[in-house]
PDB file of N, CA, C and O in Angstrom:
ATOM      1  N   UNK A   1      54.705-125.435  43.297  1.00  0.00           N
ATOM      2  CA  UNK A   1      54.527-124.482  42.340  1.00  0.00           C
ATOM      3  C   UNK A   1      54.439-124.835  40.798  1.00  0.00           C
ATOM      4  O   UNK A   1      53.964-124.038  39.989  1.00  0.00           O
ATOM      5  N   UNK A   2      54.787-125.726  40.544  1.00  0.00           N
ATOM      6  CA  UNK A   2      54.931-126.020  39.267  1.00  0.00           C
ATOM      7  C   UNK A   2      53.793-126.418  38.679  1.00  0.00           C
ATOM      8  O   UNK A   2      53.437-126.102  37.544  1.00  0.00           O
ATOM      9  N   UNK A   3      53.017-127.343  39.693  1.00  0.00           N
ATOM     10  CA  UNK A   3      51.850-127.506  39.489  1.00  0.00           C
ATOM     11  C   UNK A   3      50.424-126.461  39.586  1.00  0.00           C
ATOM     12  O   UNK A   3      49.323-126.600  39.053  1.00  0.00           O
ATOM     13  N   UNK A   4      50.806-125.670  40.249  1.00  0.00           N
ATOM     14  CA  UNK A   4      49.923-124.307  39.913  1.00  0.00           C
ATOM     15  C   UNK A   4      49.798-123.606  38.688  1.00  0.00           C
ATOM     16  O   UNK A   4      48.776-123.135  38.188  1.00  0.00           O
ATOM     17  N   UNK A   5      51.621-123.586  38.024  1.00  0.00           N
ATOM     18  CA  UNK A   5      51.445-122.625  36.632  1.00  0.00           C
ATOM     19  C   UNK A   5      51.033-123.534  35.546  1.00  0.00           C
ATOM     20  O   UNK A   5      50.618-123.082  34.478  1.00  0.00           O
ATOM     21  N   UNK A   6      51.130-124.785  35.776  1.00  0.00           N
ATOM     22  CA  UNK A   6      50.637-125.830  34.910  1.00  0.00           C
ATOM     23  C   UNK A   6      49.283-125.770  34.664  1.00  0.00           C
ATOM     24  O   UNK A   6      48.772-125.834  33.546  1.00  0.00           O
ATOM     25  N   UNK A   7      48.478-125.599  36.127  1.00  0.00           N
ATOM     26  CA  UNK A   7      46.987-125.444  35.737  1.00  0.00           C
ATOM     27  C   UNK A   7      46.731-124.140  35.010  1.00  0.00           C
ATOM     28  O   UNK A   7      46.023-124.145  34.003  1.00  0.00           O
ATOM     29  N   UNK A   8      47.304-122.957  35.499  1.00  0.00           N
ATOM     30  CA  UNK A   8      47.062-121.515  34.878  1.00  0.00           C
ATOM     31  C   UNK A   8      47.222-121.589  33.276  1.00  0.00           C
ATOM     32  O   UNK A   8      46.384-121.312  32.418  1.00  0.00           O
ATOM     33  N   UNK A   9      48.616-122.070  33.119  1.00  0.00           N
ATOM     34  CA  UNK A   9      48.708-122.209  31.792  1.00  0.00           C
ATOM     35  C   UNK A   9      47.197-123.374  30.959  1.00  0.00           C
ATOM     36  O   UNK A   9      46.430-123.022  30.062  1.00  0.00           O
ATOM     37  N   UNK A  10      47.228-124.376  31.492  1.00  0.00           N
ATOM     38  CA  UNK A  10      46.130-125.205  30.886  1.00  0.00           C
ATOM     39  C   UNK A  10      44.798-124.215  30.848  1.00  0.00           C
ATOM     40  O   UNK A  10      44.112-124.122  29.830  1.00  0.00           O
ATOM     41  N   UNK A  11      44.534-123.558  31.950  1.00  0.00           N
ATOM     42  CA  UNK A  11      43.164-122.675  31.997  1.00  0.00           C
ATOM     43  C   UNK A  11      43.761-121.827  30.987  1.00  0.00           C
ATOM     44  O   UNK A  11      42.949-121.928  30.068  1.00  0.00           O
ATOM     45  N   UNK A  12      44.675-121.057  30.592  1.00  0.00           N
ATOM     46  CA  UNK A  12      44.368-120.147  29.579  1.00  0.00           C
ATOM     47  C   UNK A  12      44.485-120.366  28.321  1.00  0.00           C
ATOM     48  O   UNK A  12      44.195-119.487  27.510  1.00  0.00           O
ATOM     49  N   UNK A  13      45.025-121.836  27.867  1.00  0.00           N
ATOM     50  CA  UNK A  13      44.809-122.589  26.608  1.00  0.00           C
ATOM     51  C   UNK A  13      43.236-122.660  26.558  1.00  0.00           C
ATOM     52  O   UNK A  13      42.610-122.301  25.560  1.00  0.00           O
ATOM     53  N   UNK A  14      42.642-123.143  27.691  1.00  0.00           N
ATOM     54  CA  UNK A  14      41.107-123.728  27.018  1.00  0.00           C
ATOM     55  C   UNK A  14      40.343-122.404  27.001  1.00  0.00           C
ATOM     56  O   UNK A  14      39.717-122.268  25.950  1.00  0.00           O
ATOM     57  N   UNK A  15      40.201-121.294  27.941  1.00  0.00           N
ATOM     58  CA  UNK A  15      39.934-119.971  27.603  1.00  0.00           C
ATOM     59  C   UNK A  15      40.267-119.559  26.187  1.00  0.00           C
ATOM     60  O   UNK A  15      39.393-119.137  25.431  1.00  0.00           O
ATOM     61  N   UNK A  16      41.692-119.699  25.784  1.00  0.00           N
ATOM     62  CA  UNK A  16      41.875-119.374  24.438  1.00  0.00           C
ATOM     63  C   UNK A  16      41.346-120.458  23.491  1.00  0.00           C
ATOM     64  O   UNK A  16      40.993-119.979  22.413  1.00  0.00           O
ATOM     65  N   UNK A  17      41.258-121.229  23.551  1.00  0.00           N
ATOM     66  CA  UNK A  17      40.299-122.149  22.293  1.00  0.00           C
ATOM     67  C   UNK A  17      39.047-121.825  22.474  1.00  0.00           C
ATOM     68  O   UNK A  17      38.414-121.437  21.491  1.00  0.00           O
ATOM     69  N   UNK A  18      38.391-121.909  23.784  1.00  0.00           N
ATOM     70  CA  UNK A  18      36.953-121.503  23.688  1.00  0.00           C
ATOM     71  C   UNK A  18      36.600-120.021  23.125  1.00  0.00           C
ATOM     72  O   UNK A  18      35.455-119.590  22.987  1.00  0.00           O
ATOM     73  N   UNK A  19      37.587-119.446  22.880  1.00  0.00           N
ATOM     74  CA  UNK A  19      37.481-118.131  22.176  1.00  0.00           C
ATOM     75  C   UNK A  19      37.315-118.446  20.675  1.00  0.00           C
ATOM     76  O   UNK A  19      36.438-118.066  19.899  1.00  0.00           O
ATOM     77  N   UNK A  20      38.471-119.305  20.451  1.00  0.00           N
ATOM     78  CA  UNK A  20      38.416-119.638  18.587  1.00  0.00           C
ATOM     79  C   UNK A  20      37.219-120.831  18.444  1.00  0.00           C
ATOM     80  O   UNK A  20      37.117-121.589  17.479  1.00  0.00           O
ATOM     81  N   UNK A  21      36.686-120.822  19.166  1.00  0.00           N
ATOM     82  CA  UNK A  21      35.411-122.258  18.904  1.00  0.00           C
ATOM     83  C   UNK A  21      34.272-120.966  19.148  1.00  0.00           C
ATOM     84  O   UNK A  21      33.160-121.158  18.657  1.00  0.00           O
ATOM     85  N   UNK A  22      34.460-119.906  19.747  1.00  0.00           N
ATOM     86  CA  UNK A  22      33.269-118.909  19.192  1.00  0.00           C
ATOM     87  C   UNK A  22      33.430-118.030  17.538  1.00  0.00           C
ATOM     88  O   UNK A  22      32.547-117.815  16.708  1.00  0.00           O
ATOM     89  N   UNK A  23      34.741-117.705  17.505  1.00  0.00           N
ATOM     90  CA  UNK A  23      34.887-117.067  16.504  1.00  0.00           C
ATOM     91  C   UNK A  23      34.247-117.828  14.960  1.00  0.00           C
ATOM     92  O   UNK A  23      33.702-117.367  13.957  1.00  0.00           O
ATOM     93  N   UNK A  24      34.744-119.533  15.514  1.00  0.00           N
ATOM     94  CA  UNK A  24      34.769-120.391  14.431  1.00  0.00           C
ATOM     95  C   UNK A  24      33.298-120.413  14.218  1.00  0.00           C
ATOM     96  O   UNK A  24      32.849-120.362  13.073  1.00  0.00           O
ATOM     97  N   UNK A  25      32.526-120.486  15.253  1.00  0.00           N
ATOM     98  CA  UNK A  25      30.867-120.808  14.576  1.00  0.00           C
ATOM     99  C   UNK A  25      30.189-119.225  14.812  1.00  0.00           C
ATOM    100  O   UNK A  25      29.385-118.990  13.911  1.00  0.00           O
ATOM    101  N   UNK A  26      30.267-118.537  15.409  1.00  0.00           N
ATOM    102  CA  UNK A  26      29.670-117.312  15.596  1.00  0.00           C
ATOM    103  C   UNK A  26      30.151-116.251  14.903  1.00  0.00           C
ATOM    104  O   UNK A  26      29.410-115.295  14.674  1.00  0.00           O
ATOM    105  N   UNK A  27      31.818-116.278  14.355  1.00  0.00           N
ATOM    106  CA  UNK A  27      32.590-115.109  14.043  1.00  0.00           C
ATOM    107  C   UNK A  27      32.269-113.765  15.287  1.00  0.00           C
ATOM    108  O   UNK A  27      32.071-112.596  14.959  1.00  0.00           O
ATOM    109  N   UNK A  28      32.277-114.152  16.389  1.00  0.00           N
ATOM    110  CA  UNK A  28      32.512-113.698  17.439  1.00  0.00           C
ATOM    111  C   UNK A  28      33.372-113.680  18.480  1.00  0.00           C
ATOM    112  O   UNK A  28      33.348-114.606  19.291  1.00  0.00           O
ATOM    113  N   UNK A  29      34.355-112.509  18.628  1.00  0.00           N
ATOM    114  CA  UNK A  29      35.461-112.309  19.439  1.00  0.00           C
ATOM    115  C   UNK A  29      35.271-112.219  20.967  1.00  0.00           C
ATOM    116  O   UNK A  29      34.986-111.058  21.257  1.00  0.00           O
ATOM    117  N   UNK A  30      35.331-113.099  22.154  1.00  0.00           N
ATOM    118  CA  UNK A  30      34.390-112.626  23.259  1.00  0.00           C
ATOM    119  C   UNK A  30      35.683-112.104  24.083  1.00  0.00           C
ATOM    120  O   UNK A  30      35.434-111.676  25.211  1.00  0.00           O
ATOM    121  N   UNK A  31      37.119-112.085  23.633  1.00  0.00           N
ATOM    122  CA  UNK A  31      38.368-111.350  24.242  1.00  0.00           C
ATOM    123  C   UNK A  31      38.408-109.924  24.089  1.00  0.00           C
ATOM    124  O   UNK A  31      38.640-109.085  24.960  1.00  0.00           O
ATOM    125  N   UNK A  32      38.109-109.726  22.657  1.00  0.00           N
ATOM    126  CA  UNK A  32      37.811-108.286  22.297  1.00  0.00           C
ATOM    127  C   UNK A  32      36.430-107.780  22.803  1.00  0.00           C
ATOM    128  O   UNK A  32      36.327-106.555  22.754  1.00  0.00           O
ATOM    129  N   UNK A  33      35.468-108.374  23.224  1.00  0.00           N
ATOM    130  CA  UNK A  33      34.139-107.883  23.403  1.00  0.00           C
ATOM    131  C   UNK A  33      34.464-107.518  25.182  1.00  0.00           C
ATOM    132  O   UNK A  33      34.049-106.544  25.810  1.00  0.00           O
ATOM    133  N   UNK A  34      35.269-108.569  25.650  1.00  0.00           N
ATOM    134  CA  UNK A  34      35.683-108.008  26.922  1.00  0.00           C
ATOM    135  C   UNK A  34      36.581-106.627  27.125  1.00  0.00           C
ATOM    136  O   UNK A  34      36.310-105.646  27.817  1.00  0.00           O
ATOM    137  N   UNK A  35      37.713-106.872  26.310  1.00  0.00           N
ATOM    138  CA  UNK A  35      38.662-105.506  26.637  1.00  0.00           C
ATOM    139  C   UNK A  35      38.571-104.773  25.248  1.00  0.00           C
ATOM    140  O   UNK A  35      39.675-104.301  24.977  1.00  0.00           O
ATOM    141  N   UNK A  36      37.699-104.536  24.346  1.00  0.00           N
ATOM    142  CA  UNK A  36      37.477-103.423  23.587  1.00  0.00           C
ATOM    143  C   UNK A  36      37.930-104.038  22.372  1.00  0.00           C
ATOM    144  O   UNK A  36      38.577-105.085  22.356  1.00  0.00           O
ATOM    145  N   UNK A  37      37.491-103.196  21.057  1.00  0.00           N
ATOM    146  CA  UNK A  37      37.820-103.046  19.696  1.00  0.00           C
ATOM    147  C   UNK A  37      36.599-104.119  18.930  1.00  0.00           C
ATOM    148  O   UNK A  37      35.648-104.680  19.474  1.00  0.00           O
ATOM    149  N   UNK A  38      36.943-104.148  17.778  1.00  0.00           N
ATOM    150  CA  UNK A  38      35.809-104.997  16.549  1.00  0.00           C
ATOM    151  C   UNK A  38      35.781-106.806  17.103  1.00  0.00           C
ATOM    152  O   UNK A  38      36.564-107.749  16.992  1.00  0.00           O
ATOM    153  N   UNK A  39      34.629-106.633  17.630  1.00  0.00           N
ATOM    154  CA  UNK A  39      34.072-108.373  17.977  1.00  0.00           C
ATOM    155  C   UNK A  39      33.811-108.952  16.817  1.00  0.00           C
ATOM    156  O   UNK A  39      33.476-110.095  17.127  1.00  0.00           O
ATOM    157  N   UNK A  40      33.765-108.855  15.732  1.00  0.00           N
ATOM    158  CA  UNK A  40      32.947-109.315  14.699  1.00  0.00           C
ATOM    159  C   UNK A  40      34.116-109.756  13.404  1.00  0.00           C
ATOM    160  O   UNK A  40      34.641-108.877  12.721  1.00  0.00           O
ATOM    161  N   UNK A  41      34.435-111.346  13.188  1.00  0.00           N
ATOM    162  CA  UNK A  41      35.727-111.613  12.758  1.00  0.00           C
ATOM    163  C   UNK A  41      34.771-112.432  11.580  1.00  0.00           C
ATOM    164  O   UNK A  41      33.869-113.258  11.719  1.00  0.00           O
ATOM    165  N   UNK A  42      35.405-111.803  10.334  1.00  0.00           N
ATOM    166  CA  UNK A  42      35.368-112.577   8.907  1.00  0.00           C
ATOM    167  C   UNK A  42      35.917-113.193   8.431  1.00  0.00           C
ATOM    168  O   UNK A  42      36.755-112.752   7.644  1.00  0.00           O
ATOM    169  N   UNK A  43      35.759-114.618   8.639  1.00  0.00           N
ATOM    170  CA  UNK A  43      36.708-115.621   7.908  1.00  0.00           C
ATOM    171  C   UNK A  43      36.001-116.170   7.018  1.00  0.00           C
ATOM    172  O   UNK A  43      34.810-115.966   6.783  1.00  0.00           O
ATOM    173  N   UNK A  44      36.992-117.147   6.309  1.00  0.00           N
ATOM    174  CA  UNK A  44      36.783-118.240   5.309  1.00  0.00           C
ATOM    175  C   UNK A  44      36.190-119.365   6.053  1.00  0.00           C
ATOM    176  O   UNK A  44      36.210-119.532   7.272  1.00  0.00           O
ATOM    177  N   UNK A  45      35.647-120.128   5.131  1.00  0.00           N
ATOM    178  CA  UNK A  45      35.081-121.570   5.917  1.00  0.00           C
ATOM    179  C   UNK A  45      35.967-122.054   6.162  1.00  0.00           C
ATOM    180  O   UNK A  45      35.832-122.667   7.221  1.00  0.00           O
ATOM    181  N   UNK A  46      37.197-122.176   5.623  1.00  0.00           N
ATOM    182  CA  UNK A  46      38.506-123.240   5.835  1.00  0.00           C
ATOM    183  C   UNK A  46      38.661-122.534   7.248  1.00  0.00           C
ATOM    184  O   UNK A  46      38.192-123.200   8.171  1.00  0.00           O
ATOM    185  N   UNK A  47      39.166-121.448   7.561  1.00  0.00           N
ATOM    186  CA  UNK A  47      39.463-120.505   8.520  1.00  0.00           C
ATOM    187  C   UNK A  47      38.622-120.715   9.912  1.00  0.00           C
ATOM    188  O   UNK A  47      39.109-120.887  11.029  1.00  0.00           O
ATOM    189  N   UNK A  48      37.210-120.655   9.551  1.00  0.00           N
ATOM    190  CA  UNK A  48      35.651-120.992  10.828  1.00  0.00           C
ATOM    191  C   UNK A  48      36.464-122.837  10.841  1.00  0.00           C
ATOM    192  O   UNK A  48      36.889-122.913  11.994  1.00  0.00           O
ATOM    193  N   UNK A  49      36.685-123.690  10.390  1.00  0.00           N
ATOM    194  CA  UNK A  49      36.752-124.697  10.654  1.00  0.00           C
ATOM    195  C   UNK A  49      37.952-125.096  11.700  1.00  0.00           C
ATOM    196  O   UNK A  49      37.879-125.696  12.773  1.00  0.00           O
ATOM    197  N   UNK A  50      38.867-124.655  11.138  1.00  0.00           N
ATOM    198  CA  UNK A  50      40.362-124.351  12.285  1.00  0.00           C
ATOM    199  C   UNK A  50      39.990-124.375  13.791  1.00  0.00           C
ATOM    200  O   UNK A  50      40.128-125.129  14.755  1.00  0.00           O
ATOM    201  N   UNK A  51      39.225-122.674  13.385  1.00  0.00           N
ATOM    202  CA  UNK A  51      39.088-122.343  14.747  1.00  0.00           C
ATOM    203  C   UNK A  51      37.970-123.187  15.445  1.00  0.00           C
ATOM    204  O   UNK A  51      38.127-123.341  16.656  1.00  0.00           O
ATOM    205  N   UNK A  52      36.924-123.726  14.904  1.00  0.00           N
ATOM    206  CA  UNK A  52      36.208-124.485  15.738  1.00  0.00           C
ATOM    207  C   UNK A  52      36.792-125.693  16.330  1.00  0.00           C
ATOM    208  O   UNK A  52      36.553-125.957  17.509  1.00  0.00           O
ATOM    209  N   UNK A  53      37.832-126.747  15.325  1.00  0.00           N
ATOM    210  CA  UNK A  53      38.803-127.947  15.654  1.00  0.00           C
ATOM    211  C   UNK A  53      39.563-127.583  16.961  1.00  0.00           C
ATOM    212  O   UNK A  53      39.853-128.434  17.802  1.00  0.00           O
ATOM    213  N   UNK A  54      39.835-126.406  17.066  1.00  0.00           N
ATOM    214  CA  UNK A  54      40.996-125.617  17.747  1.00  0.00           C
ATOM    215  C   UNK A  54      39.788-126.207  19.307  1.00  0.00           C
ATOM    216  O   UNK A  54      39.872-127.148  20.097  1.00  0.00           O
ATOM    217  N   UNK A  55      38.664-124.956  19.107  1.00  0.00           N
ATOM    218  CA  UNK A  55      37.949-125.003  20.426  1.00  0.00           C
ATOM    219  C   UNK A  55      37.280-125.986  20.930  1.00  0.00           C
ATOM    220  O   UNK A  55      36.668-125.919  21.996  1.00  0.00           O
ATOM    221  N   UNK A  56      37.362-127.219  20.019  1.00  0.00           N
ATOM    222  CA  UNK A  56      36.620-128.741  20.247  1.00  0.00           C
ATOM    223  C   UNK A  56      37.783-129.118  20.936  1.00  0.00           C
ATOM    224  O   UNK A  56      37.486-129.583  22.036  1.00  0.00           O
ATOM    225  N   UNK A  57      39.142-129.099  20.693  1.00  0.00           N
ATOM    226  CA  UNK A  57      40.056-129.632  21.287  1.00  0.00           C
ATOM    227  C   UNK A  57      40.034-128.858  22.942  1.00  0.00           C
ATOM    228  O   UNK A  57      39.898-129.606  23.910  1.00  0.00           O
ATOM    229  N   UNK A  58      40.159-127.535  23.133  1.00  0.00           N
ATOM    230  CA  UNK A  58      39.975-126.732  24.279  1.00  0.00           C
ATOM    231  C   UNK A  58      39.030-127.161  25.195  1.00  0.00           C
ATOM    232  O   UNK A  58      39.365-127.089  26.377  1.00  0.00           O
ATOM    233  N   UNK A  59      37.869-127.612  24.920  1.00  0.00           N
ATOM    234  CA  UNK A  59      36.896-128.622  25.405  1.00  0.00           C
ATOM    235  C   UNK A  59      37.273-129.788  25.599  1.00  0.00           C
ATOM    236  O   UNK A  59      36.656-130.214  26.576  1.00  0.00           O
ATOM    237  N   UNK A  60      37.931-130.515  25.211  1.00  0.00           N
ATOM    238  CA  UNK A  60      38.340-131.974  25.355  1.00  0.00           C
ATOM    239  C   UNK A  60      39.720-131.644  26.499  1.00  0.00           C
ATOM    240  O   UNK A  60      40.094-132.545  27.250  1.00  0.00           O
ATOM    241  N   UNK A  61      40.300-130.453  26.513  1.00  0.00           N
ATOM    242  CA  UNK A  61      41.463-130.465  27.511  1.00  0.00           C
ATOM    243  C   UNK A  61      40.844-130.068  29.031  1.00  0.00           C
ATOM    244  O   UNK A  61      41.515-130.224  30.052  1.00  0.00           O
ATOM    245  N   UNK A  62      39.544-129.562  29.036  1.00  0.00           N
ATOM    246  CA  UNK A  62      38.740-129.575  30.228  1.00  0.00           C
ATOM    247  C   UNK A  62      39.277-130.747  31.262  1.00  0.00           C
ATOM    248  O   UNK A  62      39.907-130.518  32.295  1.00  0.00           O
ATOM    249  N   UNK A  63      38.955-131.852  30.845  1.00  0.00           N
ATOM    250  CA  UNK A  63      38.881-132.922  31.546  1.00  0.00           C
ATOM    251  C   UNK A  63      40.230-133.038  32.264  1.00  0.00           C
ATOM    252  O   UNK A  63      40.305-133.681  33.311  1.00  0.00           O
ATOM    253  N   UNK A  64      41.409-132.367  31.670  1.00  0.00           N
ATOM    254  CA  UNK A  64      42.788-132.149  32.562  1.00  0.00           C
ATOM    255  C   UNK A  64      42.523-131.437  33.533  1.00  0.00           C
ATOM    256  O   UNK A  64      43.207-131.818  34.483  1.00  0.00           O
ATOM    257  N   UNK A  65      41.715-130.368  33.873  1.00  0.00           N
ATOM    258  CA  UNK A  65      41.778-129.426  34.753  1.00  0.00           C
ATOM    259  C   UNK A  65      41.176-130.692  36.081  1.00  0.00           C
ATOM    260  O   UNK A  65      41.673-130.718  37.207  1.00  0.00           O
ATOM    261  N   UNK A  66      40.300-131.434  35.729  1.00  0.00           N
ATOM    262  CA  UNK A  66      39.492-132.507  36.517  1.00  0.00           C
ATOM    263  C   UNK A  66      39.513-133.397  37.029  1.00  0.00           C
ATOM    264  O   UNK A  66      38.732-133.923  37.822  1.00  0.00           O
ATOM    265  N   UNK A  67      41.006-133.846  36.366  1.00  0.00           N
ATOM    266  CA  UNK A  67      41.523-135.622  36.572  1.00  0.00           C
ATOM    267  C   UNK A  67      41.881-135.851  37.672  1.00  0.00           C
ATOM    268  O   UNK A  67      42.222-134.813  38.239  1.00  0.00           O
ATOM    269  N   UNK A  68      41.982-136.792  38.320  1.00  0.00           N
ATOM    270  CA  UNK A  68      42.318-137.338  39.424  1.00  0.00           C
ATOM    271  C   UNK A  68      44.184-137.123  39.049  1.00  0.00           C
ATOM    272  O   UNK A  68      44.610-137.244  37.900  1.00  0.00           O
ATOM    273  N   UNK A  69      44.826-136.893  39.893  1.00  0.00           N
ATOM    274  CA  UNK A  69      46.379-136.844  39.846  1.00  0.00           C
ATOM    275  C   UNK A  69      47.029-138.030  41.114  1.00  0.00           C
ATOM    276  O   UNK A  69      46.902-137.944  42.335  1.00  0.00           O
ATOM    277  N   UNK A  70      47.544-138.812  40.527  1.00  0.00           N
ATOM    278  CA  UNK A  70      48.677-139.468  41.600  1.00  0.00           C
ATOM    279  C   UNK A  70      48.791-138.827  43.085  1.00  0.00           C
ATOM    280  O   UNK A  70      48.459-137.650  43.226  1.00  0.00           O
ATOM    281  N   UNK A  71      49.102-139.329  43.829  1.00  0.00           N
ATOM    282  CA  UNK A  71      49.696-138.560  45.021  1.00  0.00           C
ATOM    283  C   UNK A  71      51.293-138.782  44.520  1.00  0.00           C
ATOM    284  O   UNK A  71      51.749-139.727  43.877  1.00  0.00           O
ATOM    285  N   UNK A  72      51.795-137.913  44.896  1.00  0.00           N
ATOM    286  CA  UNK A  72      53.621-137.977  45.361  1.00  0.00           C
ATOM    287  C   UNK A  72      53.924-138.487  46.713  1.00  0.00           C
ATOM    288  O   UNK A  72      53.453-138.102  47.783  1.00  0.00           O
ATOM    289  N   UNK A  73      54.827-139.459  46.476  1.00  0.00           N
ATOM    290  CA  UNK A  73      55.515-140.286  47.534  1.00  0.00           C
ATOM    291  C   UNK A  73      56.582-139.082  48.204  1.00  0.00           C
ATOM    292  O   UNK A  73      57.435-138.574  47.477  1.00  0.00           O
ATOM    293  N   UNK A  74      56.455-138.705  49.574  1.00  0.00           N
ATOM    294  CA  UNK A  74      56.954-137.934  50.579  1.00  0.00           C
ATOM    295  C   UNK A  74      58.292-138.949  51.397  1.00  0.00           C
ATOM    296  O   UNK A  74      58.920-138.489  52.350  1.00  0.00           O
TER     297      UNK A  74
END
């Protein structure tokens, strides 16, 4: 169960990071577009750089979802 919770948490973090990537590059919020609200976010260039870096980190973390994990000994 702990492994499942860890994977769900990782997926949510990646989705959040990819959303910030969209905000950083396009000033567009996907989560708000899906669930309602103002989708365009005007941000300073510095904020957009930070959002973009968080998004790139999320893309990097995708590898942890597909990485082979060693089997536990029983």
